[in-house]
C-alpha positions in Angstrom: -5.8 17.2 27.2 -4.4 20.5 28.4 -1.3 20.3 26.3 -1.0 17.1 24.4 -4.6 17.0 23.1 -5.1 13.2 22.7 -8.4 11.4 23.3 -8.4 7.7 24.3 -11.4 5.5 25.1 -12.0 2.7 27.6 -10.0 4.1 30.5 -11.0 2.5 33.8 -11.5 5.0 36.6 -11.1 4.3 40.3 -14.3 4.3 42.3 -15.2 7.5 44.0 -16.2 7.8 47.7 -19.3 9.8 47.1 -22.5 8.7 45.4 -25.2 10.7 43.6 -28.9 10.2 44.3 -30.1 12.6 41.6 -28.9 10.6 38.5 -29.2 7.0 37.7 -25.7 6.4 36.4 -25.1 2.7 37.1 -23.1 2.4 33.9 -20.3 4.6 35.2 -17.8 4.7 38.1 -18.3 8.5 38.4 -21.0 9.0 41.0 -21.7 11.6 43.6 -23.3 12.2 46.9 -26.3 14.6 46.6 -27.9 14.5 50.0 -31.1 16.3 50.7 -30.2 20.0 51.1 -29.1 21.1 54.5 -28.5 24.7 53.7 -31.5 25.5 51.5 -32.1 29.2 51.0 -35.6 30.0 52.0 -38.0 31.6 49.5 -38.3 34.7 51.8 -34.5 35.2 51.6 -34.1 34.6 47.9 -35.5 38.0 47.0 -32.7 39.7 49.0 -30.0 37.5 47.5 -30.6 37.8 43.8 -33.1 40.3 42.5 -33.6 40.4 38.7 -35.1 42.8 36.2 -35.5 42.5 32.5 -31.9 43.6 31.9 -29.9 43.1 35.1 -29.4 40.7 38.0 -28.0 41.9 41.3 -26.5 39.7 44.0 -26.0 40.0 47.8 -22.5 38.7 48.0 -22.3 39.4 51.7 -25.2 37.2 52.3 -23.7 34.4 50.3 -20.5 34.6 52.3 -22.4 34.4 55.6 -24.8 31.7 54.5 -22.2 29.4 52.9 -19.0 29.9 54.8 -17.0 26.8 55.7 -17.7 25.0 52.5 -14.6 25.9 50.6 -16.3 28.6 48.4 -15.9 32.3 48.1 -17.9 34.9 46.2 -17.0 38.0 44.2 -19.2 40.5 42.5 -18.1 41.6 39.1 -20.4 44.1 37.2 -23.8 42.3 37.0 -22.3 38.9 37.7 -21.3 36.9 40.8 -18.2 34.6 40.6 -18.3 31.5 42.8 -14.8 30.3 43.5 -14.3 26.7 44.7 -11.0 25.5 46.1 -10.0 22.2 47.7 -7.1 21.7 50.2 -5.1 19.8 47.5 -5.1 22.9 45.3 -7.7 22.0 42.7 -9.9 25.0 41.8 -12.9 25.8 39.8 -14.9 29.0 39.1 -18.5 29.5 37.9 -20.6 32.6 37.3 -24.1 33.7 38.2 -26.6 34.2 36.6 -25.2 32.5 33.5 -24.1 29.2 35.1 -20.9 29.4 33.0 -17.9 27.5 34.4 -15.0 29.7 33.5 -12.1 27.8 35.1 -11.0 24.3 36.1 -7.5 23.8 37.5 -6.8 20.3 38.7 -3.7 19.3 40.7 -1.2 17.7 38.4 1.5 15.1 39.0 4.2 17.8 39.3 2.5 19.4 42.2 1.1 22.4 40.4 -2.2 23.1 38.7 -3.0 23.5 35.0 -5.9 25.3 33.4 -8.0 22.8 31.5 -10.7 25.2 30.1 -10.3 27.8 27.3 -12.1 31.1 27.7 -12.2 34.4 25.8 -12.9 37.8 27.5 -14.0 40.7 25.3 -15.7 44.0 25.8 -18.7 45.4 23.9 -19.1 48.9 22.7 -21.2 49.8 25.7 -18.5 48.6 28.1 -20.1 45.3 28.9 -17.6 42.5 29.6 -18.4 39.3 27.7 -16.9 35.9 28.7 -17.1 32.9 26.3 -15.9 29.4 26.3 -15.5 27.3 29.5 -18.2 24.8 30.2 -21.6 26.2 29.2 -25.2 25.0 28.9 -27.5 25.7 26.0 -30.9 24.1 26.3 -34.4 24.9 24.9 -37.7 23.4 26.0 -40.9 23.1 24.0 -44.4 21.8 24.9 -48.1 22.0 24.2 -50.0 25.3 23.8 -46.9 27.0 22.4 -44.8 26.6 25.5 -41.2 27.7 24.8 -38.5 28.3 27.4 -34.7 28.3 27.8 -33.0 28.2 31.2 -30.7 31.3 31.0 -31.0 32.8 34.5 -29.6 30.7 37.3 -29.8 31.2 41.0 -27.8 29.7 43.8 -29.8 27.1 45.6 -27.3 25.3 47.9 -23.7 24.7 48.7 -22.5 21.4 50.2 -19.3 19.6 51.2 -16.0 20.9 52.6 -12.6 21.8 51.2 -10.9 18.6 52.4 -13.3 16.2 50.5 -15.5 17.8 47.8 -17.5 21.0 47.1 -20.9 20.9 45.4 -22.7 24.0 44.2 -26.4 23.6 43.3 -28.0 26.1 40.8 -31.6 26.3 39.8 -33.6 27.8 37.0 -37.4 27.6 36.5 -39.8 28.9 33.9 -42.1 31.8 34.9 -44.9 29.5 36.0 -42.5 27.1 37.8 -43.7 24.1 35.8 -40.3 23.1 34.5 -37.3 23.1 36.9 -33.6 22.7 35.9 -31.2 21.7 38.7 -27.5 22.0 37.9 -25.0 20.5 40.3 -21.3 21.5 39.9 -19.1 19.2 41.9 -15.4 19.7 42.5 -13.4 16.7 43.8 -9.7 16.2 44.1 -9.4 14.9 40.5 -12.8 15.6 39.0 -15.2 18.4 37.9 -18.8 17.1 37.5 -21.7 18.9 35.8 -25.0 17.1 36.6 -28.3 18.3 35.2 -31.8 17.2 36.3 -35.0 18.4 34.6 -38.3 18.0 36.4 -41.6 18.5 34.5 -44.5 19.4 36.8 -46.8 20.4 34.0 -49.7 18.3 32.7 -48.1 17.6 29.3 -44.8 16.3 28.0 -42.0 18.6 27.1 -39.1 18.2 24.7 -35.6 19.4 25.4 -32.8 20.0 23.0 -29.4 21.3 23.6 -25.9 20.5 24.9 -23.3 20.8 27.6 -20.3 22.2 25.9 -16.7 22.2 27.1 -14.0 24.3 25.4 -10.8 22.4 26.3 -7.5 24.3 25.8 -4.8 22.9 23.5 -1.6 24.4 22.0 -3.2 23.8 18.6 -5.9 21.5 17.2 -3.2 20.2 14.8 -1.6 18.4 17.8 -5.0 16.9 18.9 -6.4 13.5 17.9 -9.6 11.6 18.6 -8.6 8.1 19.5 -11.0 5.2 19.8 -13.9 6.5 17.7 -13.4 4.1 14.8 -16.7 2.7 13.7 -18.8 5.4 15.4 -21.5 7.0 13.3 -21.6 10.8 13.1 -23.4 13.6 11.3 -21.6 16.6 10.0 -23.5 19.7 11.2 -23.1 23.4 11.4 -21.4 24.4 14.7 -23.7 24.6 17.7 -24.1 28.3 18.5 -24.8 29.8 21.9 -23.9 33.1 23.7 -20.8 31.3 25.0 -19.5 29.7 21.8 -16.2 30.7 20.4 -16.4 30.3 16.6 -13.9 31.8 14.2 -15.3 33.8 11.2 -15.8 31.6 8.1 -12.8 31.5 5.8 -15.1 31.5 2.7 -18.8 31.6 1.8 -19.0 27.9 1.1 -20.7 25.5 3.6 -17.7 23.7 5.1 -20.0 21.6 7.3 -22.2 19.6 5.0 -25.2 18.0 6.7 -24.3 14.4 6.0 -24.0 11.1 7.9 -20.7 9.3 8.1 -18.8 6.6 9.9 -15.5 7.2 11.6 -12.9 5.1 9.8 -9.8 6.2 11.6 -8.9 5.1 15.1 -6.6 8.1 15.4 -8.6 10.9 13.8 -6.8 14.2 13.5 -8.6 17.3 14.7 -6.3 19.6 12.6 -9.1 20.5 10.2 -12.1 22.6 11.0 -15.2 20.3 11.5 -18.4 20.0 13.5 -19.7 16.6 14.3 -22.4 15.0 16.4 -21.6 11.3 17.1 -24.6 9.1 17.8 -22.7 5.9 18.7 -19.6 7.2 20.4 -18.1 5.6 23.6 -19.4 7.0 26.8 -15.9 7.8 28.0 -12.7 9.3 26.7 -9.3 9.7 28.4 -6.0 11.2 27.5 -2.3 11.0 28.1 -0.1 13.0 30.3 -1.7 16.5 30.9 -5.0 15.3 29.6 -8.5 14.9 31.0 -11.1 12.2 30.8 -14.5 13.3 29.5 -17.4 11.1 30.4 -21.1 11.5 29.8 -24.3 9.9 31.2 -27.9 10.3 30.2 -27.1 12.0 26.8 -27.0 9.7 23.8 -25.0 12.0 21.5 -21.5 13.5 21.6 -20.6 16.8 20.1 -17.1 17.4 18.8 -15.9 20.7 17.2 -12.5 21.9 16.0 -11.9 25.4 14.7 -9.0 24.1 12.7 -5.2 24.7 12.8 -4.8 27.8 10.6 -5.0 30.1 13.6 -2.3 31.3 15.9 -0.9 28.7 18.4 -1.9 29.4 22.0 -4.4 32.0 20.7 -8.1 32.6 21.1 -8.9 29.6 18.8 -6.5 27.2 20.5 -9.1 24.8 21.8 -11.3 21.9 20.9 -15.0 21.7 21.9 -16.6 18.5 23.2 -19.6 17.7 25.2 -22.8 15.6 25.6 -25.7 16.6 23.4 -29.4 16.1 22.7 -29.6 17.8 19.4 -30.6 15.2 16.7 -32.8 13.3 19.2 -34.6 15.6 21.7 -35.2 14.4 25.3 -38.8 13.8 26.1 -39.9 14.4 29.7 -43.4 13.1 30.6 -45.7 14.9 33.0 -44.6 14.5 36.6 -41.3 12.9 35.5 -37.7 13.8 35.7 -34.6 13.3 33.5 -31.0 13.5 34.3 -27.8 13.8 32.3 -24.2 14.7 33.2 -20.7 15.4 32.1 -17.5 14.7 34.1 -14.1 16.1 33.4 -11.6 13.9 35.3 -7.9 14.3 35.8 -5.9 11.0 35.8 -2.5 12.7 36.5 -2.4 12.3 40.3 
């Protein structure tokens, strides 16, 4: 989808060699190995690695390099963030940031022997000099429970790194509420032709919690005008206002009218153009999409909904709005996690070009 911008459904993936134990994804070929952690960071060491205040988070990059050397990762400190760079021997690369958990780059190896950037990001600077990065693959989740409990995982810490550069690299991030009753585990896995984002929520409290939110991927295209959603015919969807987070790239409105009416529809076109600006949540979409040529497969598990957003084609080609946004969602129907239970959901961006 990096250049042609086509979606297709029902693409059969080859089975992978690794298998996940964190998510029950029997309906998909995309499974990972998530062994019990061998390089856990002890609680006594964590305070020296990432110390946080109300406004800043600092990282001990030297400790990261020492603790996780040999796994195909490197670390770089930029302002108040830490960039984790993952690179396989075949040339595929990915980068993510702490403490935000934002995946800023995914460059899979292509058929021509080079790599191509799949994700779209925007870098800007605030008046105070703060660097802001938007786009990429981001998380935006909110939890609610009894007695006014409200929490959103926004500060992520590095929990483990597994794998090796010749097979796969897996980075495990963790975020917990102040009382450590709700844990989010985020696994980012880079394989030769795949980038996986697996999320596991564990509720250790005495009451149920509800989670709403989405995993959102900004996929780069020359222009949404050259992008089509193929295979969604017959799928029900709701027109909604764009999902907004700190990482969303949303162009300013062209007029004061509500161009995203809150209505329910059914997709009647098997090759729906994404040239216009729209924001939709599909409730009966296929679990998997694939593309042609320089495209990626997007597959989801656990999440029932699919979010699709297009900024429209009235913007400059190859500019800051040359992307489409797609990702698994739990927006219309929140996820309920019972006391002592866990829930898992995932997104996989796969490259069929090899």
